[in-house]
N, C-alpha and C positions, 0 to 999 in steps of 0.2 A: 781574849781568844776570839778566833773567827771559825767560820765553818770552811772545810774543804769547797773547791769549786765545783767539782764533781756531786758534792752532798747538796748545794744551791741549785743545779742543775737536775738532780733528780727530786727536790721538794717544787721546782718550778714545774716539772714535767708529771707531777701525780697531784689529781684533784682531793685522794681521802687524805694525804698527807698535809696539804694545805689547809682543808677543812678542820683537820684534828689541831693544826699549829693555830688558827684561829681560836678555836675554843679553848685550847690551853691558854693563850695567852691574853683572852678577851680584846681581840681587835677585829679590824675589817680587813677587806680585801685590798684597796690600795694601801692600807700601813703596812699589810703582809708583802706587797709586792716593794714598798720602800724599804723593808728589813732586808729583804732577799738581795735587792739592787745595791744596798750598801755594805751586806754582809754584817750587820748590825750586831753588836753585842747581846741584844735582846735574844737574839735566835740561839744562845748558848746557856738561856738559862735553864734552870732544873727541868722545869715542864715541857718546854720545848726540846730538851735534849731526849728526853723520855718517850716523847712521841715518835721522834727520829730513830732512837733506837729500838723503839716496836715495829716500825712502819718498815725500816731496810735491815733490821736483824744487824746492825753493825755496832760494833763497842766504841766508845769514846776516841780511843785513839784513831779509829778509821773513820771519824766524824770531825776532827778538830785538827786545824792546822798545827803543827810544832810550832813552837814561837821562838824563832831565829835570831830575836832581837836581845843583845844582852844588857844587863841593867847596867846604868851609868856608873862608872867607877868613880869614887870619891879621893881627890887629888889630897894631898897633906902639906 
């Protein structure tokens, strides 16, 4: 799962969210920058999502992208 681009932008622009994410994930500023740039799956860990929910007052459906990829079909 990935975060919506608008959520990534909101995090990049808010020092408080970034601070809380760094604390929740026990990471440094450069690591958080890398996670945001790559829209890394670590940003969808329970601790990170809790911070994002609390700070932005949003539900998971408003935070996470819909997975548009269909699973590979098994051919018989």
